[in-house]
Structure formats: structure tokens, C-alpha cells
N, C-alpha and C positions, 0 to 999 in steps of 0.2 A: 324843584330840581330842573335844570335846563338840559336839553338834549341838543347836541350839535351834529348835523349831518354834513360830512365833508366829502367832496369828490376830488380825487387826484388822478393824474394820468398814469403814474407809475407808482405802485405800492411796494414792489419788491426791489431791494437793493442787494447786490451780491455781497457775501461776507467779505470777500477780498477787497472790494471797492470800499465798503464801509470801514474796514480796518485802516484804510489808508487816509480817511478824512481826519483833518486836524481838529483839535478841540479849540473852539472859538468862544468868545464872550459876546453875549447879546444883552443889551440894556432894554428892559421892557418899556414900551411906550404906552401912553395912556390909551385905554380901550383895547389893547392887544389881548389876545387869548392864547393859551397853550396850543390850541389847534392851529391858529394862524401862524404862530411861530414855527411849529413843526412843518407846516407846508413850505414856508420860506426856505428852510434848510434841508428839505427833502428827507425828513426823519419822521418817526412816529412820536406822539405824546409820551408813550411809555419810555422811549429812549431818553427823552428830556427828563422825565421823572427819575430815571435811574441815576443820572448825574446830578440831579437837583432834588433830593428827597423832600426838602422843605416846600417845594412848589406844589406838592399834593394838597397842601393846606390853603392854596390860593396864591396868586401873584399880584404884585403891586407895581405901579409906575416907578421907574428908575432901579428896579430890582435887576441884578446882574445874574444871568443864567449861563451855564457852561453848555455849549452845543457841539456835538461831534457830527458834522455834516458838511455839505457843500456851501460855498459862499453864495448868499442871495444876490441876485442882480437887481439893479435899481428899478428896472421895468418888470421885475418878477411879479406876475399877477396870479391870482387864484384861478385854477382851471375851471372852465365853464361846465356846470353840471350837465348841461344838455349835450355836451360833446359826445359824438358817436363812439369815441375811443375810451371814454371814461366809464368807470364802474360805480354803481351805487355803493356807498360805504357808510359805516356807522361807528361813531366814537362811543366806546363802552363807558357808561356812567355808573356811579355807585349803586349797589343793590340790584342791578339788572341781572336777568337770568336768561339762559338759553330758551326756556319755555316762553318767557316774556317777549323775546325778540321774534320768535316764530309767530306768535300771535300778532305782534305789532306790524310785521311786514307780510303776514299771510303766506308764510313759507313753511316747509317741513324741516325737521331737525336734520334729516339726511341731506337735504339740499344745502343747509347752512354748514354742515360739517364738510361736505364735498368742496365748497368754496374756501373753507378755512380748516384744513386738516388738523392743524395744531390744537384746535379747541377740544378735541376728544381727550387729549392727554393733559393739556395745561388749563383748560377751562377759560372763563372770561377774566380779563384783568382790566381794572379801571384805567381809562385813558387810551386803551388799545384800539386801533382802527381795524375793523373787520369788514370783509366784503359781503354785501347783501346781493344774492343772486336775483336776477330779474324773474318775474312770474312766468315769462315764456320759457325760461330755462328750467323752471322748477315744477312745471305741470306734471311731468312724469314722476318726479320725486314725491310730489304730493299724493299722487295716486298710489304709489308704492307704500307710502307712509300710512295712508288710509287702509290699505289692504292688511298691513301689519297690525294696525290697531284693531281691525275687525277680527284677526286671528287671535290676538292676545286676549281680547275681551276684558282689558284692564280698565278700571275706572280711576278717575282723578279724585283726590281728597282735597277739599278746600276748607281751611279754618276761618271762621267768620271773625272779622275784626270790626273795630268801632266804626260807626256811620255807614256800614254796608247794609244794603237792602236786598230782598229777594230779587227785585228787578235788576239791580246793578250786577249781582252775581250771575244771574241768568244771561244778561247781556255780555258779560265778560267772556263767558264760555260758549256763546252762540247758541243757547238753548232757550226754551220758553220757561216761564215761571211754573206752569203746570207740570212740565217735565221735571223741574227741580223739586217740586213738592212730591211728585210721584216717587222719586228716588229717595226722598227724605221726609216721610210722613210726619216726623216729629216737629217740623217747622210750619205746619199748616196753621197752627194757632198763633205761634210767635217765633221770631228769629232772635237768638240770643248770641252775644259775643262768646267766642270760644267753641261754638258748635263745630263739629267736623262733618262736613257735608260730602255726600257721595255724588260726583258729577259724572253723568253718562254723556260723553261728548256727542254732539251732533255731527255726523260725518260730512254733511254738506256745508258746515260752518266755515271751513277754510276757504272753499272756492267762492262762497258768497260774500265774504268780508272784503271791504275796500281797504286799500293801504292808507293808513292815517298819515296826515301831513304833520309838519313840525308844529303847526299851530293847533293841532287837534288836542283839545283839552279834556276830551272825554275818555282818552286812553289812560288807564292807571296800571303801571307795571307792578305786579304783585311779587312778593318774595318767592323764591323757588319752591315749587310744590314738594312737600315731604312725601316720602314713600309711605304707603298705608301702614298703620301699626296694627293691622288685623289681617286675617285670612278669611276666605269664604268657603262655605260648604253648601252643597245642594241637598235639600231634604229628600230622602228616599221614600218610595211608596210604603205606607203603613208605619212609618217612623213616628214616634210620639214625642211629646215634650219631655216626658220622663226619661226616655232613651237618650235624648239629646243632652239633657243636663248631666247624665252619667257619662256620656261620651266625652264631653268637654270639661267635666269636673266643675261645672258652674251651677249656681242657683238659678231657679226659674226667673227671679227678678233681674239678675245680672244679664241673662240671655235676652230678656225683653228690653232691657235698657239699651243694649247694643242693637237690637232689632225691633223697633217700636211697632212694625207691621204685624208682629206676633200677637198684639193686643186683640186683633180681630180673628185670630185663629191660625193654626199651622196648616200649610198646604203642601202637597207633593210638588217637588220641583222648585220650591222657594229657595232663594239664595240667602243664606244667613252669614253674618259676620261673627267671628270669634277672635279672641286675643292671639296675636302672632306667636306668643311664647308657649302656646298650648299644643300638645301633640294629641290629637283625638285618639281615643282608644275605646274598644268595646269591653266594658268591665265584665269580669267573670264572677258569678255568684260563688262565694266561698263556702266550702263544706265546714260544718262545725267540728272543732278539734278539741280533744281533751288534753290540755297542757300538763296535767299532773303525771302523764305517762312519759314525758320527755324532759324531765327536770335536770338541769345542770347546776352544780353548786361550787365549782372550782373558783369562781371569781366572786368576791364579796360586792354587793350592790347596796345603794342607799336610797331609801324611799322617804320622802317628806310629805307630811299632811299639814295643810294650813286650814285650820277650822276656826270658825268665828265664835269662840266661847265668850269673848268680851268680858273677861274676868275683872279687869280694872274698872269697867263700868258697873259691874255688880258690887264690887267692894266700895265704890264711891256712892252707891245708892243708900242714903240714910233713911229713906222713906219706906221702901219695900224690902222685905226680907227675901232671902234666897228661896225659901219655900213659897212665898206668895208670887215671886217672879216665875217660878216653875208652873204655877197654876194659870198664869195669864200670858206669858211670853211664848207665843207659838214658834217664833224663829229660834229661840233658845232650845225649846223642846225638839225641834227638828234637828238642830245641831247635835244635841245629846243622843238622839236616836241614831243618827248617821254614825256618830262616834262609837256607840256601843256595837254597831254592826262591824265597823272597821276593826275594833279590838278582837272580835270573833275571828275575823280574817287573819289577823296577825297571829293569833293562837293556832289557827289551822296551819299557817306557814311554818311555825315552829315544829308542829307535829310532823310535817313533811320534811323537816330538816333544811329548809331554804336558807341560803347564806345571805341574808339581807338585814341591814341595820335600818330600823324605822325610827324617825324623829317626828314628833308632833308639836306644832307651835300654835299659839293663839293669834289668829290673823287680825283680831280686834277690828272687825269691819262693820260698816254700815253700807247702805246702797251707794254712798258718795265718798266714803273714806276707808282707810285701812292703814296698818303699819307695815305693809309689804316691803317698802323700800328699806326700812331699817332692819327688818328680819333677814332680807337677802344679804345686806352688807355685813351684819354682825355675826351671821352664822354660815357665811360662805356657801350659800345655797347653789352657787354656780357649779359646784362639784357634784351635786345630787344627780342620780340617774333618772329620777322621775319625781314629779310633784303632783299631789292631788289637792285641789282647792286653789284659791278660796271659793266662796259660794256665789257671790254676786258677779255678773258678767263683766262689769267695768273693772273690778279688781282682778278677775281672771285675765283679762286682756292686758292689764298693766303688768302683771307677773310674767306673762308670756313675752311681752315687749322687753322687759329688763333681762330676761334669760334667753332671749332669742339668739344672740351672738354666741352664747355658750351651748346652744342646741340642747337645752334641757327640756324634755317633754313636760308640758303642763296640762293636766287633765281637769276639765270642767265637770264636776260630778253631778250637778243638779240643774244648771241653767239651761233653759230652752231657747234663750235669745241667741241671735247671731249678729255680731257687730263686726269689728275689725279682726279678721282671722289671720293669725301669725303662723308661720311654717312649723312652729313647735307646739301649737295649740291643738288639743284633742277635745272635741265636743262630744261627751259621752251620751248626751240626750238627743235622740233623733229629732230633727226639725219637723214642724207642721207640714211644710211643703213636701218634704221627702215622704212623709207618711201618706199624704193625699195622692201624690203621684204613684207611689207603690201600690196603693189600693186600686187605682184605676188600671194599672198594669196587670194586677192579679185578675181583675174582672175580664180584661181582654184575653188573658191566657186561657180562660174558660170558654172562649168563643161565644160569649153571650151578647144579647142586645142590651145596650146601656141607655137608660133614660134617667132624667133628673127632675125633681120637684124642689124648687128653691124659694124660700121666703123672699119677698121683694126687698127686705131690709138687708139681706145677705149679699151685698154687692160684690164683695171679694170672692165669695164662692161662685157666684154667677160668672164673673169674669174669668176665674180659673177654669170652669167647665167649658166656657165658650172657646177657650184655646185648644180644646180637645175635640176635633172634628167628628169623632165617632159617638159623642154623647148627645142624645136627643133631649132638648129642653121641653118639658111639659108646660104648656101655658096655663095660667090661672085665670079666674074670672076677674072682672073689673074691681071687685072688692077684695081680691087676693085670696079667694077660696079655691079649694081643690074640686075639680069636676071629673067624675068617673069617665065620661065620654072622652075628655081630653087625654086622660091617661091611656085609654084603650087605643087611641089613634097612634100612639108611639110604641105600642107593644107588638111583638112578633110571635106568631104561633109556631110550635115545633122546636123552640129553643128556649133556654133559660133567659128570663128577663130580669135584669138587675135594675131596681129602681132606687136611685140615690135620693135621700131626703135630708134637707138641711133647714131646720126651723127650730126655734125655741118656744114657739107658741103651742101651748097644750092643745088648743082646739084644732089647729092645723095638723098636728101629729095624729090626733084621734081620727079626724075625718080621712086622712090619707091611709091609715092602717085599715079602716073599715072598707074604704073603696078597693084597696088592693086585695083584701080577703074575699070580697065579692067577685073579683075578677079571676081568682085562683081556679074557679071551675072551668075557665076557658084558657087561661094562660099559666105557664110555669113561671113562678114568681119568687124573688128573694129581695127583701128590704135591706138597704145598705146605708151606713153612715160613714163619712170619710174622716171624722175626728170625734173626740169624746163629746157627748151631749148629755149634760146632767138632767135635762128636762125628762129624758126617758126613764129616769129613776123615780119620778113623781108617782104617787099612788093612783092618780087619775089615769095614767097610762097602763093599759093591761099588759102584764108580763106574758100572759098566755097568748095574746095576739102577736106579740113580738116573737115568741117562740114559734107560733104557727107560720109566721113569715120568715123564720130562720134568720133573724136579724144578724147581719154580718158587720163587724166593726173592728177597728184597730185598737191595740192595747200595748203599752210599753212593757207590761208585765204579764206573767201567766200564773195560774194556780198550779203550783208544783206539788203533785201528789206522788212523786217518785220517792224511793227510799232515802236518797240523799237530801231531798227537800224536807222530808219529815224529820230526819236526824238533826238538820240545822235548826228547825223550829223547836225541837225538844231541848237541845243543848242551850239555845238562847234563853228559853224559859227557865231552865235550871239556874242559869247565871244571873238573869235579870228579873226573875219572878213574873214576867209577862211574856206574851208571845210577840214576836217581832212585827212591827208595822212596815209600811212600804219604804220609809226612810231608813230604818234599821237594815232591812234586807238589801236596799241599794248600797248602803255603806259597806256591807259585807261583799256584795258582788263587784263593785267598782274596785275596792281595795284588793280583794283576792285575785281578781283578773290581772291587775297591775303587778302584783307580787309574782304571779306565775309567768307573765310575759317577761319580767326582768330575769327570770331564772331559766332561760333557754340557751341553747348553743348559739342560735342566731341572735342578732341584735334586737333590742326592744322595737326599733323602728321597722325592722323586717317583719316582726310578728304582727304589727299593726297593719302593714300593707298586705300581708298574705294570709292571715289566719283569722277566722271567726270563732268566737267562743260563746258559751252559754253558762250563766250562773244559776243561782237558786230561782230567781224570777226574771232576770234581765239577760238580753242578748247583746253581744258586742261584735259588730261587723263594720269596720271603718272604711271609708272611701276618701281618697285625696281630692281636694278641691283646687280651684284655680290658684288660690293664694298659697297653696302648699299645706294648708291646715287639713286635719282629718276630722270628718263628721261621722258619727255612728249612725248607721242605717238599720240597726237591728231592732225589730219590734215584732209583735205577734198579730196575726189575723184570726179572730175568734168568731164563733157564731153560737146562737141559741139552738139547742136541739129540741125535739118534740117533748122530751121529758123535763124540760127547763134546765137541763145541764148545759155547761159551757164547754165547747170543744174547739180545738185548733183546726182551722181550715187547711186542707192540703192543696 
């Protein structure tokens, strides 16, 4: 692209005088440009383009242009740029921006607008001649502009395009590569096309830059900088990652993705980015509500269950009988257990007189396929008030996607995965991150000292704990063994010491429990795990020692010894000849909770946002995420008591 710098003695022509000029014809000569022609007739290139739209695509010799201006004289010459009465001007080229011009000529926006007031309303137009104020006249404007930028503390966002380097980007904005990397830690390893970089302008850059000449090939005018698509938030004292994820409705992964500096830990005063469409809020812990006491039955509702019976597959199996499949097919057994619990919930709904029509369909699903599309089309499921299922996450997301426009709530009953979350999707299983963050928040609420012993192979856990500045990491020996002295260095007398352990090695667990028990004579101690660890169930691990350390752990379910829980178990055994397992109980809890939420005066969505409930074994307390989807945060924090009984922590 060529840039033409034109100097003219008089840019302004009165409206009256302009209107009196006759329209003339001009035949383009070889080598002539629009700018030169405009100078001859004392008009702007934009005026020529208005009468000759085709000229915007280029002019050719012998082309006839219509000109409304004064007759050129034979001795008419271009005004000398060095004339003391002339002003520096610039012809606007395609894709040029206000920002690009201020950088090109080392002037402020205020100074450019002062010399060209029409730019504020009309913006730049291709071919238009604008006045470039001299540096001597803009010094004061530049100072004012710098003061304003200091006050606003607003950063520039630059999107990386092909062939750009960290050096070229730093040079463009008058900063160093180190400053660029400090503001954007994610580019230290590599710079990728599409990255959106935060630019903290160097306040001295404007005054130090020289004005580029026409032949300066190092200046590249970038497209106009877009406004940031995020907001910023300053981390408050004692604020935690868990609190921030709840405030913004984001997962920890999403928050770190937007703020890579969080990988090395959260610090007070840190400035974090979050999506511009989010309104931060401090979530309120919901009290448990008994929805059986507020039932409304005036409006009939429809609930649909999509369960993977895979009947057609069973009927087509000529090798294995149904009986043999029931003995070997764990997925089928899980489905039937969930179904039996759901049927119990439907019977309970009938007993309560709920006005709900329930339909059950075979989703015929595997991990990579289902008949969801045909089921939705053939059975008009867009009119349903809520849908439970399918089971696999990919099929759940497909169902939510197809029913998203109809705003039909789709409840994922068993999947712990989190993929693409739609606004009508409800994840009824708490995520692993949610549970770990909630466990840490519980420990903090007890004002205890928190330390951690992490197996070297547990890199994700180590990274997670390092992001929490109040967790003290206990070092291991060179061979990865536990050392009692290293543990003692991280403990505090006079307060409860919570020691988090994450290892699947039997030997490491045994040595840790032995060391902690020996230290109990000096320190108040409690052993903690942040997620389920099946190794603790091995015979080699002493249950008595775990009870002595009051092992604290999270659980999705509880042992319900209430009257209601015992009645459910008894009725289930009477109907199915066996006691309910975890899948049968979950089938009951998820289905019955949905039936009750559909049978309230307020909408189903309102109950999800405002009400927490508790079933036989499961808790449902949904929180809205960035995507609009809801994720259940209900689980139990349990501990071993001295008598080996399990109790819920308060």
C-alpha cells in the first residue's frame, strides 16, 4: 500500500464558493494520481470520488473525471512542503485508523481531533485529506493525553497475526520484550497466531519516537484495536480460588486459561481478567428445603426419561441370552438399577398426587452413538418440561444442544465429566474441582493450619494446591519418602493442623499415618483427603489409625439412618427383593427431586436457582456457570469417629 503526503496552502473552501464552481471534465494523463488532480482543482480526493465512484478502484490514462472545482492554471504548481504557511497533511488510505495515525506521527488523539473536529463524528474516510498538527503544537495535548491514560489505567489488547514476533509487537507499542512477557506470561514459551495480548503502554514512548518518513518501511499500520472483551478484577485480601470461581461462575481451569499467572498461585492485589458478559456476585449458600410441603398440582407437567436399555441390541444378540448379559454387562445392570429407583420415585409422586405425565424411552446409546435425534423428532420432546438422561456426556450434550432453543431442561444423572455446557443443561453430579475447592474452603472456615503431603506423581494435585497460598507443602526425601521432621516444620501448636494426603502408594500412606500419630502428642491433628481414594480401603491400611486421625473426606452420598431413609430401603426391598445400591438410590433421588421441582408454584428454573434439596442419599444445590449451565455443588463432608462410626462434619 502506498501512502501519499500532500501539502496544500489552503484546505478549507467555503460552502458558498464551492457550490458556485462548475462541473468540469478532466482527462487523466499518464502518471497522474487522484491526489495531484485534487490539488490542481483545489478540491479533496473525497470530492472527486463522490462524483466518480469508479475512481476508487483506480484511475487509468485517458479516463474522464468529473471535477467540481476551480480551473487549473497552466503554471499551477504543487505548493512547497517547506512553505512556512503550509500545514502538514495526510491522505487517508484504506484500513488506516486513528490509533495508527497517532503512532505514525507521534501525536495524541486529542491533538488530531483538535485539528480535524469532524473526525469525532464522521471518522476516517479513504482519500480524505486531514491536517497533521506539528509536534510543537501538540506537546501540551500529548501531556494531557498521557495524564488521561494514567488516570484510566486502561490497557490495549493486541491480537497476534501471522509473521508477527514478540520483538515486532514490542517495537510497535514502544515497550520492551520483557515488559510484553511480564504482562502476558503465556507467551514466554511461544507466541501463537490469535493470541490476545495485554499491552501496558510505555508512557515515554510517544515523546521518544521519531516521526517516520514516507520511505520508512518499518512502520506497519495495524487494524484498529478492538475494545477488550473482558473486564478486570482486583483480588481482595484472603480471597481464594474457590471464592473467585463462585463469584464469576467459572471453573478453575477457565479462570487460569484467562489468567495464566494463576498457575504460580493467587496473590492479594492481583488483577484478573474475566468475561465481559459476567456480572460478579457473591453466592449465597442455600438452606435445604422440603419441596413436599409446597406442592402445586393445577398445571399438568411432562417429564421424559432417556435411559440406555439398548433393547434392540439385546434382541439382536444371538450368542448371549438376556440372563447371561445381566450377569456380565455392568452398564446394563447400572441402567436397570437406576430405572428401578426412578420407578420408585414415580410411585411416590402418584402417592403425593403430583400432576405429571412421565414418559420413558430407550436412548439406545453407547459412548459414541445414540438415537436421540430420532427420539426428539418422533416424540416431540421439545414440549417436555424436563428430561433426565441420557447417561453418556456426549449424548447429554447433544440432547441439550437440540433442545436448547426450546429451553427444555436436560438433567445429566450420572456423568462426572464437564464438556460443552449449554444454558439448559444441569449437571447433577458435582465436579472434582468443585469438591476439592469446597474441602479447602471448609478447612479455612475452621481457622486451621493447612499442610499437604503429595505423591510426586500427583502433579495435578500439587499444581492445584500451589494455587492456594495458605497451603504449606511438606517436602519429601530424595526417594519420595515421608520424613517426620519435615512434617513437624509445617505444623503449628495451639491450633488444629489439617494434613492433606494424596497418594495411592500403600507404603507412603502407612508411613504418613504412623508419623502423624507420633506427632499427635505435640500437635492437634486431623488427616484429610480431597477426593475418593480406594487405596485407603485396602486391608494393609489400618482403619483404627484412620479413625484415630479422624480422617476427613468428601462423599457424594451419605448413610441415611433417618426414618424416611429406612422406609425407602424397606419398600425397595419389598418390590425388588434386594436392597437398593447407589445407582438405584440415585435413580430415585434424581427423579423424585425433578418431579418435586416441576410441581411448585414457581418455575422449574427458579427452583434450580434458589432452592437446595436433599434426597435419600444425595444433595442437590445448583450453581449457575459462565455458560448459563447449572452444576450441582451438593456433597457431604464426613469423618471417622473414634468408635469407627462415620459422621457428618459441621
